[in-house]
C-alpha positions as CSV (number, residue, x, y, z in Angstrom):
1,X,36.0,63.4,45.4
2,X,34.2,66.8,45.0
3,X,31.6,65.8,47.5
4,X,34.2,64.7,50.0
5,X,36.0,68.1,49.6
6,X,32.8,70.1,50.0
7,X,31.5,68.0,52.9
8,X,31.3,69.6,56.3
9,X,33.1,66.5,57.6
10,X,35.9,66.7,55.1
11,X,39.3,66.4,56.8
12,X,37.7,65.1,60.0
13,X,40.3,62.3,60.2
14,X,43.3,64.6,59.8
15,X,43.9,64.5,63.6
16,X,44.6,60.8,63.3
17,X,47.4,61.1,60.7
18,X,47.3,58.8,57.7
19,X,44.1,56.8,57.5
20,X,43.5,54.4,54.6
21,X,40.7,55.3,52.3
22,X,40.0,58.6,54.0
23,X,38.2,60.1,51.0
24,X,35.7,57.2,51.1
25,X,35.2,57.7,54.9
26,X,33.9,61.2,54.4
27,X,31.5,60.0,51.8
28,X,30.4,57.2,54.1
29,X,29.6,59.6,56.8
30,X,27.3,61.6,54.5
31,X,25.6,58.6,53.1
32,X,21.9,57.8,53.6
33,X,22.3,54.2,52.5
34,X,25.1,51.7,51.8
35,X,24.8,48.5,49.9
36,X,27.8,46.2,49.8
37,X,29.1,42.8,49.1
38,X,32.0,41.2,51.0
39,X,33.6,37.9,50.2
40,X,36.3,37.2,52.8
41,X,35.8,39.5,55.8
42,X,33.0,41.0,57.9
43,X,32.3,44.6,56.7
44,X,34.2,47.2,58.6
45,X,31.0,48.9,59.9
46,X,30.1,45.6,61.7
47,X,33.4,44.6,63.1
48,X,34.3,44.1,66.8
49,X,37.5,45.8,68.0
50,X,39.4,42.4,68.3
51,X,38.3,41.3,64.8
52,X,39.2,44.7,63.3
53,X,42.6,44.5,65.0
54,X,43.3,41.0,63.6
55,X,42.2,42.0,60.1
56,X,44.4,45.1,60.0
57,X,47.4,43.2,61.4
58,X,46.9,40.4,59.0
59,X,46.3,42.4,55.8
60,X,48.7,45.3,56.4
61,X,51.9,43.5,57.6
62,X,54.0,46.7,57.7
63,X,51.5,48.5,60.0
64,X,53.1,49.5,63.3
65,X,51.2,48.7,66.6
66,X,50.3,52.4,67.2
67,X,48.9,52.6,63.7
68,X,46.8,49.5,64.2
69,X,45.5,51.0,67.4
70,X,44.6,54.3,65.7
71,X,42.9,52.6,62.7
72,X,40.8,50.4,65.0
73,X,39.8,53.5,66.9
74,X,38.7,55.3,63.7
75,X,36.8,52.2,62.6
76,X,34.8,52.2,65.9
77,X,34.1,55.9,65.4
78,X,32.7,55.2,61.9
79,X,30.4,52.6,63.4
80,X,28.6,55.3,65.4
81,X,27.0,56.2,62.0
82,X,25.2,52.9,62.0
83,X,23.9,53.5,65.6
84,X,22.7,57.1,64.9
85,X,19.0,56.8,65.3
86,X,18.5,60.5,64.4
87,X,20.1,59.9,61.0
88,X,20.0,56.1,60.5
89,X,22.2,54.6,57.8
90,X,20.3,52.1,55.7
91,X,22.9,49.3,55.5
92,X,22.3,46.2,53.3
93,X,25.1,43.7,53.4
94,X,25.4,40.5,51.3
95,X,28.2,38.4,52.9
96,X,29.8,35.3,51.5
97,X,29.7,32.3,53.8
98,X,33.5,32.1,53.6
99,X,33.7,35.2,55.8
100,X,31.9,33.3,58.6
101,X,34.3,30.3,58.5
102,X,37.7,32.0,58.0
103,X,39.4,32.2,61.3
104,X,40.6,35.8,61.9
105,X,42.5,36.1,65.2
106,X,41.3,32.9,66.9
107,X,38.1,31.0,67.7
108,X,37.2,33.4,70.5
109,X,37.6,36.4,68.3
110,X,35.4,34.8,65.7
111,X,32.7,33.8,68.2
112,X,32.5,37.3,69.6
113,X,32.4,38.7,66.0
114,X,29.6,36.4,64.8
115,X,27.6,37.0,68.0
116,X,28.0,40.8,67.3
117,X,26.8,40.1,63.8
118,X,23.6,38.5,65.1
119,X,22.9,41.7,67.2
120,X,22.3,43.6,64.0
121,X,19.3,41.5,63.0
122,X,17.2,43.4,65.6
123,X,17.9,46.7,63.8
124,X,15.3,47.6,61.2
125,X,17.7,49.7,59.2
126,X,20.4,46.9,58.9
127,X,20.0,43.9,56.6
128,X,22.5,41.1,56.5
129,X,22.2,38.2,54.1
130,X,24.6,35.3,53.7
131,X,25.4,33.9,50.3
132,X,26.0,30.1,51.0
133,X,28.7,28.0,49.4
134,X,26.1,25.8,47.8
135,X,24.8,28.9,45.9
136,X,27.4,28.3,43.3
137,X,28.9,30.9,40.9
138,X,27.6,34.5,41.2
139,X,28.4,38.0,39.9
140,X,29.9,39.0,43.2
141,X,32.8,36.7,42.6
142,X,34.6,39.5,40.7
143,X,35.3,41.1,44.0
144,X,33.9,43.1,46.9
145,X,32.2,46.5,46.3
146,X,30.3,49.2,48.1
147,X,27.5,51.4,46.7
148,X,27.1,54.7,48.6
149,X,23.8,56.5,48.2
150,X,22.9,60.0,49.4
151,X,19.7,61.7,50.5
152,X,20.0,64.6,48.1
153,X,18.7,63.7,44.7
154,X,21.3,65.9,43.1
155,X,24.1,63.8,44.6
156,X,25.1,60.8,42.5
157,X,25.5,57.4,44.0
158,X,29.1,56.2,44.1
159,X,30.6,52.8,43.8
160,X,33.7,52.3,45.9
161,X,36.2,49.6,45.0
162,X,39.1,49.1,47.4
163,X,42.5,48.4,45.9
164,X,45.9,47.3,47.3
165,X,47.7,50.5,46.3
166,X,44.8,52.7,45.1
167,X,41.0,52.9,45.2
168,X,38.3,53.6,42.6
169,X,35.3,55.9,43.1
170,X,32.9,55.3,40.2
171,X,30.0,57.8,39.7
172,X,29.3,57.2,36.0
173,X,25.5,56.3,36.0
174,X,26.0,53.3,33.8
175,X,28.8,51.9,36.1
176,X,26.7,52.5,39.2
177,X,23.6,50.9,37.6
178,X,25.7,47.8,36.8
179,X,26.7,47.3,40.4
180,X,23.2,48.0,41.7
181,X,21.9,45.2,39.4
182,X,24.6,42.9,40.7
183,X,23.7,43.7,44.3
184,X,20.0,43.1,43.6
185,X,20.8,39.7,42.0
186,X,23.0,38.8,45.0
187,X,20.1,39.7,47.3
188,X,17.7,37.5,45.3
189,X,20.0,34.5,45.4
190,X,21.4,34.8,49.0
191,X,19.7,33.3,52.0
192,X,16.8,35.3,53.5
193,X,17.6,37.0,56.9
194,X,16.1,34.2,59.0
195,X,18.1,31.5,57.2
196,X,21.2,33.8,57.2
197,X,20.9,34.2,61.0
198,X,20.7,30.4,61.4
199,X,23.8,29.9,59.3
200,X,25.7,32.5,61.4
201,X,24.6,30.5,64.5
202,X,25.9,27.3,63.0
203,X,29.2,29.0,62.3
204,X,29.5,30.0,65.9
205,X,29.1,26.4,66.9
206,X,31.7,25.5,64.3
207,X,34.3,27.8,65.9
208,X,33.3,26.6,69.4
209,X,33.9,23.0,68.3
210,X,37.2,23.9,66.6
211,X,38.5,25.4,69.8
212,X,37.3,22.5,72.0
213,X,39.1,20.1,69.6
214,X,42.4,21.9,70.2
215,X,42.5,24.1,67.1
216,X,44.8,27.0,67.8
217,X,45.7,30.2,65.9
218,X,48.2,32.9,66.4
219,X,46.9,35.6,68.7
220,X,47.2,39.2,67.5
221,X,49.1,41.3,70.1
222,X,46.9,43.5,72.3
223,X,46.5,47.1,71.4
224,X,49.1,49.4,73.1
225,X,47.9,51.5,76.0
226,X,46.8,55.0,75.3
227,X,48.9,57.9,76.5
228,X,48.2,58.7,80.1
229,X,46.7,55.3,80.8
230,X,43.4,56.2,79.1
């Protein structure tokens, strides 16, 4: 929290009103590396606009259409950090296979999202590994987590745990070390990048097949138009 307050980017999201997890977003912007595990959804930094909209609408039922539009916009702004070649973010994601198969939005949204996920395999600073269902029980089953690391040696790494009503930011060295060990074990047991890429390709075929067989899913309403027609 101190780092977020002292950051030159602190408060950069104020113009957008209330933004969930805004303290974490400032830390994320200053990070040199992020290691994370996700069990049910594609990580926010890798989401397409349609997928992000469907996730927000589905997980925050009370969100108003204009809020969803704003939060998706902020999520896309955050993703520029991954594309900043002058200050590349070293992103290492271990993703449970369940996130590939769960239909968020509809089959078309999923197909677009998974194709987008494949695009990250050509980026040397991004690693995506899939933990397959046949991998059995693993330490990540306790829940998703994100480890944020910084370039300055004096800045402690932080573990971010997202909650329904409040979040946790852990910087105690023993806590951070525990999650780093868990992430390393997940890396070791997950599919390697080549096999992970193939599993994502298979999931795309699954969604295409589900659509062709008549599977339907409720569409999320389109985002409202921006003021002035922008």
